[in-house]
Residue frames relative to the residue before (quaternion, step in Angstrom):
aa qw qx qy qz dx dy dz
X 1.0000 0.0000 0.0000 0.0000 0.00 0.00 0.00
X 0.5160 -0.6607 0.4505 0.3070 3.45 -1.06 0.72
X 0.3653 -0.6768 0.5747 0.2797 3.60 -1.06 0.57
X 0.1559 -0.7703 0.6101 0.1007 3.51 -1.27 0.51
X 0.1045 -0.7805 0.6123 0.0708 3.55 -1.10 0.87
X 0.1699 -0.7829 0.5967 0.0469 3.50 -0.90 1.03
X 0.1037 0.7774 -0.6124 0.0995 3.50 -1.11 0.74
X 0.7400 -0.4171 0.2693 0.4537 3.69 -1.21 0.22
X 0.7581 0.4020 -0.2748 0.4338 3.54 0.89 -0.56
X 0.6054 -0.6287 0.3467 0.3436 3.51 1.20 0.33
X 0.3286 0.7547 -0.4988 0.2715 3.64 1.17 0.42
X 0.1575 0.7744 -0.6088 0.0690 3.52 -0.97 0.79
X 0.2116 -0.7820 0.5752 0.1134 3.54 -1.11 0.72
X 0.0350 0.8150 -0.5767 0.0435 3.52 -0.88 0.90
X 0.2590 -0.7896 0.5472 0.1006 3.47 -1.23 0.52
X 0.1506 -0.7501 0.6385 0.0842 3.56 -1.11 0.64
X 0.5800 -0.5872 0.4511 0.3395 3.61 -1.29 0.62
X 0.2690 -0.8007 0.5226 0.1158 3.54 -0.91 0.95
X 0.8805 -0.2194 0.1330 0.3986 3.41 -1.10 -0.95
X 0.4257 -0.7584 0.3945 0.2965 3.48 1.35 -0.06
X 0.3069 0.7538 -0.5143 0.2706 3.57 1.07 0.57
X 0.3323 -0.7371 0.5404 0.2328 3.64 -1.12 0.48
X 0.2950 -0.7749 0.5474 0.1135 3.61 -1.07 0.80
X 0.3963 -0.7963 0.4261 0.1651 3.49 -0.86 1.13
X 0.7463 0.4086 -0.2003 0.4858 3.59 1.09 -0.68
X 0.8281 -0.1578 0.0589 0.5347 3.58 0.07 1.27
X 0.7089 0.4068 -0.2682 0.5099 3.67 1.15 0.15
X 0.2164 0.8105 -0.5293 0.1266 3.63 1.24 0.32
X 0.8360 0.2354 -0.1407 0.4753 3.63 -0.96 0.81
X 0.5546 0.6013 -0.4004 0.4130 3.60 1.22 -0.09
X 0.3605 -0.7143 0.5665 0.1971 3.61 -1.02 0.97
X 0.5088 -0.6281 0.4886 0.3285 3.46 -1.13 0.81
X 0.0974 -0.7578 0.6379 0.0962 3.59 -1.25 0.44
X 0.2713 -0.6807 0.6449 0.2169 3.47 -1.33 0.21
X 0.2420 -0.7747 0.5727 0.1150 3.53 -1.12 0.73
X 0.0806 -0.7783 0.6135 0.1067 3.54 -1.09 0.51
X 0.1057 -0.7815 0.6134 0.0431 3.53 -0.90 0.92
X 0.0292 -0.7961 0.6031 -0.0397 3.46 -0.71 1.19
X 0.0030 0.7707 -0.6360 -0.0381 3.60 -1.26 0.48
X 0.1583 -0.7246 0.6614 0.1118 3.50 -1.44 0.37
X 0.3785 -0.6994 0.5540 0.2463 3.53 -1.28 0.06
X 0.4133 -0.7015 0.5152 0.2676 3.57 -0.85 0.97
X 0.6200 0.5780 -0.3457 0.4024 3.61 1.07 -0.50
X 0.5252 0.6544 -0.3832 0.3861 3.60 1.31 -0.35
X 0.6231 0.5571 -0.3312 0.4379 3.51 0.94 -0.89
X 0.6490 0.5524 -0.2772 0.4437 3.47 0.89 -1.15
X 0.6962 0.4912 -0.2579 0.4556 3.49 0.80 -1.17
X 0.6343 0.5438 -0.3134 0.4515 3.51 1.05 -0.78
X 0.6604 0.5322 -0.2794 0.4500 3.49 1.10 -0.96
X 0.6941 0.4516 -0.2614 0.4958 3.57 1.20 -0.56
X 0.4572 0.7305 -0.4131 0.2946 3.62 1.32 -0.25
X 0.2010 -0.7327 0.6320 0.1527 3.46 -1.22 0.54
X 0.7056 -0.4397 0.3471 0.4339 3.52 -1.30 0.14
X 0.6544 0.5133 -0.2903 0.4733 3.60 1.20 -0.70
X 0.8157 0.3804 -0.1624 0.4045 3.52 0.96 -0.87
X 0.5193 0.7064 -0.3908 0.2803 3.48 1.36 -0.66
X 0.6087 0.5379 -0.3834 0.4395 3.68 0.97 -0.65
X 0.6810 0.4834 -0.3056 0.4574 3.69 0.95 -0.85
X 0.6342 0.5167 -0.3508 0.4558 3.46 1.02 -0.74
X 0.6136 0.5683 -0.3212 0.4443 3.53 0.91 -0.77
X 0.6777 0.5187 -0.2314 0.4670 3.48 0.99 -0.96
X 0.6421 0.5007 -0.2780 0.5096 3.44 1.19 -0.77
X 0.6149 0.5492 -0.3375 0.4543 3.58 1.01 -0.64
X 0.6848 0.4506 -0.2942 0.4914 3.66 0.91 -1.03
X 0.6850 0.4861 -0.3307 0.4302 3.57 0.79 -0.87
X 0.6264 0.4978 -0.3767 0.4669 3.70 0.97 -0.59
X 0.6829 0.5197 -0.3043 0.4134 3.52 0.80 -0.87
X 0.6511 0.5185 -0.2797 0.4785 3.55 1.08 -0.76
X 0.6445 0.5354 -0.3060 0.4521 3.52 1.03 -0.83
X 0.6631 0.4645 -0.2945 0.5078 3.55 1.02 -1.05
X 0.6386 0.5434 -0.3601 0.4089 3.60 0.81 -0.80
X 0.6474 0.5171 -0.3255 0.4557 3.53 0.96 -0.72
X 0.6653 0.4951 -0.3081 0.4661 3.54 1.07 -0.74
X 0.5989 0.5315 -0.3428 0.4913 3.61 1.24 -0.64
X 0.5945 0.5342 -0.3478 0.4900 3.67 1.00 -0.72
X 0.6889 0.4661 -0.3134 0.4581 3.63 0.71 -0.83
X 0.6533 0.5226 -0.3115 0.4506 3.49 0.99 -0.78
X 0.6536 0.5275 -0.3116 0.4444 3.55 0.99 -0.85
X 0.6219 0.5718 -0.2670 0.4637 3.44 1.12 -1.06
X 0.7118 0.4623 -0.2750 0.4517 3.60 0.91 -0.92
X 0.6743 0.5374 -0.2807 0.4217 3.47 1.04 -0.89
X 0.6416 0.5099 -0.2939 0.4920 3.50 1.18 -0.80
X 0.6760 0.4937 -0.2900 0.4639 3.63 1.00 -0.85
X 0.5655 0.5711 -0.4273 0.4140 3.66 1.09 -0.23
X 0.7359 0.3825 -0.2184 0.5143 3.58 1.12 -0.56
X 0.7902 0.3168 -0.1290 0.5085 3.51 0.90 -1.06
X 0.4421 -0.7075 0.5050 0.2213 3.59 -1.10 0.89
X 0.3561 0.7578 -0.4774 0.2665 3.56 0.96 0.76
X 0.4651 -0.6910 0.4376 0.3387 3.64 -0.73 0.95
X 0.6257 -0.5831 0.3819 0.3503 3.56 -1.11 0.76
X 0.6857 0.4870 -0.2942 0.4541 3.59 0.86 -0.85
X 0.6407 0.5034 -0.3465 0.4647 3.61 1.08 -0.69
X 0.6720 0.5077 -0.2739 0.4644 3.54 1.10 -0.77
X 0.6971 0.4695 -0.3160 0.4401 3.55 0.71 -0.89
X 0.6056 0.5454 -0.3727 0.4436 3.62 1.06 -0.65
X 0.7033 0.3963 -0.3014 0.5074 3.66 0.98 -0.29
X 0.5792 0.5206 -0.3961 0.4865 3.67 1.12 0.36
X 0.0603 -0.8517 0.5205 0.0038 3.67 -0.02 1.11
X 0.2094 -0.7684 0.5941 0.1127 3.51 -0.96 0.96
X 0.2011 -0.7507 0.6262 0.0619 3.43 -1.09 1.03
X 0.4153 -0.7273 0.4592 0.2962 3.65 -0.43 1.00
X 0.6564 -0.5172 0.4214 0.3522 3.46 -1.35 0.76
X 0.1072 -0.7712 0.6215 0.0864 3.53 -1.10 0.68
X 0.4995 -0.6572 0.5050 0.2521 3.48 -0.98 1.21
X 0.6367 0.6015 -0.3848 0.2912 3.60 0.63 -0.96
X 0.8112 0.1346 -0.0661 0.5652 3.60 0.97 -1.01
X 0.4804 -0.7297 0.3860 0.2963 3.49 1.41 0.48
X 0.5739 0.6309 -0.3596 0.3785 3.58 1.04 0.68
X 0.1513 -0.7156 0.6703 0.1254 3.63 -1.20 0.49
X 0.1367 -0.8074 0.5727 0.0371 3.48 -1.15 0.76
X 0.1531 -0.7251 0.6658 0.0860 3.51 -1.14 0.80
X 0.1810 -0.7777 0.5965 0.0820 3.69 -0.81 1.07
X 0.1302 -0.7748 0.6125 0.0865 3.58 -0.63 0.95
X 0.4185 -0.8090 0.3554 0.2097 3.54 -0.30 1.45
X 0.3983 -0.7285 0.5011 0.2441 3.58 -1.10 0.63
X 0.5310 0.6551 -0.4482 0.2966 3.65 1.04 -0.25
X 0.4851 -0.6742 0.4800 0.2824 3.56 -0.89 0.87
X 0.3508 -0.7426 0.5418 0.1789 3.44 -1.20 0.71
X 0.5219 -0.6568 0.4358 0.3262 3.62 -0.81 0.82
X 0.5351 -0.6334 0.4549 0.3249 3.55 -0.97 0.90
X 0.5464 0.6330 -0.4064 0.3683 3.68 1.12 -0.51
X 0.6114 0.5538 -0.3451 0.4477 3.73 1.11 -0.43
X 0.7235 0.4671 -0.2791 0.4248 3.57 1.07 -0.62
X 0.7636 -0.4306 0.2143 0.4308 3.48 0.52 1.24
X 0.2206 0.8301 -0.4853 0.1636 3.55 1.39 0.62
X 0.0330 0.7723 -0.6340 0.0235 3.50 -1.20 0.75
X 0.1367 -0.7852 0.5997 0.0719 3.53 -0.74 1.12
X 0.1208 -0.7710 0.6200 0.0812 3.42 -1.08 0.88
X 0.0167 -0.7980 0.5989 -0.0645 3.46 -0.67 1.30
X 0.7939 -0.1437 0.0396 0.5895 3.50 0.02 1.25
X 0.7851 -0.2890 0.1853 0.5156 3.55 -0.51 -1.04
X 0.5393 0.6011 -0.3885 0.4438 3.55 1.38 0.44
X 0.1269 -0.7561 0.6336 0.1040 3.58 -1.10 0.68
X 0.1414 -0.8289 0.5407 -0.0243 3.50 -0.62 1.31
X 0.0204 -0.7832 0.6174 -0.0705 3.64 -0.70 1.14
X 0.6644 -0.4290 0.3874 0.4738 3.57 -1.31 -0.08
X 0.6804 0.5256 -0.2954 0.4166 3.57 0.98 -0.62
X 0.7265 -0.3659 0.2404 0.5297 3.59 1.20 -0.40
X 0.5797 -0.5785 0.4837 0.3087 3.41 -1.43 -0.38
X 0.0228 0.7613 -0.6480 -0.0020 3.65 -1.02 0.81
X 0.3762 -0.7417 0.5234 0.1852 3.45 -1.33 0.51
X 0.1698 -0.7521 0.6185 0.1519 3.59 -1.18 0.38
X 0.6400 -0.5673 0.3637 0.3692 3.53 -1.26 0.38
X 0.7839 0.2130 -0.1122 0.5724 3.57 1.11 -0.73
X 0.5578 -0.5872 0.4783 0.3394 3.47 -1.34 0.44
X 0.4439 -0.7042 0.4829 0.2719 3.57 -0.93 0.90
X 0.5328 -0.6231 0.4466 0.3584 3.59 -1.02 0.67
X 0.7056 0.3915 -0.2528 0.5338 3.67 0.97 -0.64
X 0.0316 -0.7819 0.6215 0.0377 3.52 -0.89 0.91
X 0.5337 0.5420 -0.4805 0.4365 3.50 -0.51 1.31
X 0.5991 -0.5672 0.4310 0.3655 3.43 -1.33 -0.61
X 0.2072 -0.7431 0.6270 0.1086 3.57 -1.02 0.85
X 0.0163 -0.7832 0.6215 -0.0123 3.56 -1.09 0.91
X 0.1829 -0.7576 0.6171 0.1088 3.51 -1.36 0.40
X 0.1151 -0.8195 0.5610 0.0231 3.50 0.14 1.36
X 0.7532 0.1918 -0.1397 0.6136 3.58 0.70 -1.01
X 0.5624 -0.6356 0.4131 0.3302 3.58 -0.83 1.02
X 0.8315 0.2274 -0.1963 0.4672 3.49 -1.07 1.02
X 0.6723 0.3847 -0.2760 0.5690 3.70 1.37 0.06
X 0.0524 -0.8034 0.5928 0.0196 3.52 -0.33 1.23
X 0.2068 -0.7922 0.5695 0.0733 3.57 -0.90 0.94
X 0.1871 -0.7807 0.5767 0.1512 3.59 -0.85 0.77
X 0.2144 -0.7603 0.6110 0.0509 3.51 -0.97 1.11
X 0.2347 -0.8170 0.5108 0.1285 3.64 0.13 1.26
X 0.8473 0.1327 -0.1664 0.4866 3.56 -0.99 1.08
X 0.4699 0.6525 -0.4667 0.3683 3.56 1.20 0.11
X 0.0842 -0.7807 0.6167 0.0553 3.57 -1.25 0.36
X 0.4533 -0.6853 0.5166 0.2407 3.53 -1.35 0.51
X 0.0822 -0.8207 0.5647 -0.0290 3.59 -0.79 0.99
X 0.2010 -0.7645 0.5985 0.1302 3.53 -0.83 0.98
X 0.2720 -0.7825 0.5451 0.1284 3.54 -0.61 1.13
X 0.7262 -0.4518 0.3030 0.4205 3.62 -1.41 0.35
X 0.6419 0.5646 -0.2869 0.4323 3.57 1.10 -0.73
X 0.5018 -0.6442 0.4051 0.4112 3.43 1.39 -0.44
X 0.4807 0.6475 -0.4414 0.3936 3.62 1.35 -0.01
X 0.2757 -0.7456 0.5909 0.1373 3.59 -1.04 0.94
X 0.0220 0.8426 -0.5380 0.0131 3.59 -0.49 1.03
X 0.3460 -0.7002 0.5727 0.2490 3.61 -1.12 0.30
X 0.0680 -0.8317 0.5485 -0.0524 3.46 -0.72 1.20
X 0.1045 -0.8243 0.5531 0.0611 3.54 -1.03 0.62
X 0.4264 -0.6935 0.5010 0.2938 3.60 -0.90 0.64
X 0.3883 -0.7568 0.4908 0.1889 3.57 -0.93 0.86
X 0.7676 0.1513 -0.1049 0.6140 3.55 1.39 -0.12
X 0.7406 -0.3731 0.3356 0.4468 3.57 -1.37 -0.30
X 0.7201 0.4321 -0.3227 0.4365 3.63 0.85 -0.62
X 0.7127 -0.4474 0.3024 0.4477 3.61 -1.31 0.23
X 0.7796 0.1577 -0.0626 0.6028 3.57 0.94 -0.86
X 0.5695 -0.1306 -0.8010 -0.1304 1.58 -2.25 1.07
X 0.2574 -0.7544 0.5812 0.1641 3.60 -1.17 0.35
X 0.1005 -0.7929 0.5914 0.1072 3.63 -1.19 0.32
X 0.4968 -0.6551 0.4965 0.2784 3.49 -1.21 0.62
X 0.2531 -0.7488 0.5868 0.1756 3.56 -1.01 0.88
X 0.1896 -0.8003 0.5654 0.0620 3.55 -0.83 1.06
X 0.4092 -0.6688 0.5571 0.2737 3.53 -1.18 0.48
X 0.6231 -0.5030 0.4062 0.4402 3.54 -1.16 -0.14
X 0.5709 -0.6347 0.4223 0.3048 3.50 -1.14 0.58
X 0.6341 -0.5160 0.3800 0.4327 3.57 -1.11 0.26
X 0.6220 0.5291 -0.3404 0.4662 3.56 0.97 -0.75
X 0.6457 0.5078 -0.3385 0.4589 3.70 0.90 -0.66
X 0.6294 0.5162 -0.3317 0.4767 3.54 1.15 -0.87
X 0.6359 0.5371 -0.3353 0.4413 3.62 0.97 -0.79
X 0.6169 0.5374 -0.3134 0.4821 3.57 1.14 -0.73
X 0.7027 0.4797 -0.2862 0.4406 3.60 0.83 -0.97
X 0.7124 0.4504 -0.2848 0.4566 3.67 0.89 -0.74
X 0.2557 -0.8294 0.4774 0.1368 3.60 1.25 -0.15
X 0.1734 0.7995 -0.5375 0.2043 3.57 0.64 1.24
X 0.3531 0.7501 -0.5255 0.1910 3.79 0.98 0.06
X 0.6699 0.5163 -0.3106 0.4338 3.52 0.79 -0.91
X 0.6891 0.4763 -0.2978 0.4578 3.55 0.99 -0.91
X 0.6051 0.5606 -0.3395 0.4519 3.52 1.14 -0.62
X 0.6575 0.5012 -0.3051 0.4727 3.58 0.98 -0.93
X 0.6745 0.5105 -0.2996 0.4411 3.48 0.94 -0.92
X 0.6189 0.5560 -0.3077 0.4618 3.62 1.21 -0.66
X 0.6612 0.4687 -0.2996 0.5034 3.57 0.99 -0.93
X 0.6494 0.5306 -0.3288 0.4343 3.55 0.81 -0.95
X 0.6948 0.4929 -0.2641 0.4522 3.61 0.92 -0.89
X 0.7836 0.3904 -0.1476 0.4601 3.61 1.11 -0.88
X 0.6682 0.5903 -0.3526 0.2839 3.55 0.73 -0.93
X 0.6860 0.4909 -0.3056 0.4417 3.62 0.78 -1.04
X 0.6730 0.5137 -0.2720 0.4574 3.49 0.97 -1.05
X 0.6238 0.5282 -0.3158 0.4818 3.58 1.08 -0.77
X 0.6826 0.5297 -0.2827 0.4166 3.50 0.91 -1.01
X 0.6683 0.4792 -0.2795 0.4955 3.51 0.99 -0.93
X 0.6036 0.5303 -0.3693 0.4670 3.64 1.05 -0.50
X 0.6900 0.4702 -0.2792 0.4741 3.47 0.87 -1.02
X 0.6647 0.5441 -0.3125 0.4056 3.58 0.95 -0.80
X 0.6140 0.5393 -0.2922 0.4967 3.46 1.30 -0.74
X 0.6623 0.5105 -0.3101 0.4523 3.59 1.00 -0.78
X 0.6826 0.5309 -0.2485 0.4364 3.48 0.95 -0.93
X 0.7389 0.4309 -0.2309 0.4637 3.38 0.98 -1.02
X 0.6775 0.4656 -0.2543 0.5094 3.63 1.28 -0.47
X 0.5877 0.6161 -0.4208 0.3131 3.68 0.95 -0.44
X 0.6704 0.4494 -0.3204 0.4959 3.60 1.21 -0.16
X 0.5799 -0.6174 0.3526 0.3977 3.57 1.22 0.28
X 0.3457 0.7521 -0.4794 0.2916 3.62 1.30 0.41
């Protein structure tokens, strides 16, 4: 179940069931989820109540601008906190944090934390195949064959996991996956998936930090944007 956080700015976090992939490293059998984080500003209603026909357009623009700027800072915070624990590349993570621009209609801005699982190949994956070392960047050779044959990954920083007999495979789409044979024969094989970004978000528990960030920034940013839009025409 999704957790919810409430505060004077109307911040709440909700989750929806996602792709249903299964996770191998401490998350077996867990379904992917996506999370949405939305917030509003209690000061918006007061500003709208004081608006005149001349200023209402600028006030609306200030609201949207403030929500969008704070939303970007929240995205940066979420990315930073997740990467403190998980060995996921910033570009891979940030691509799964989607911003939805603030809407004046319901005075909300939303950040969606993607539910799609991330290939284990992104987590510092290294395959040893006799004297070859294979990573996402390419293949290198070593003088001697390694004792371990398979793939090593580091999903959580500082915790390397060995997947015996696993191998890295580049598909026609360009996707690099990690596969493992389920028996002694060449087939069948199955793809090993990592936890989703939403699951990482749950594990690092940044809800309180997000609420504090919005509490600290939203009203101040709104007043700054309001002053800018009201004064740009020389009013």
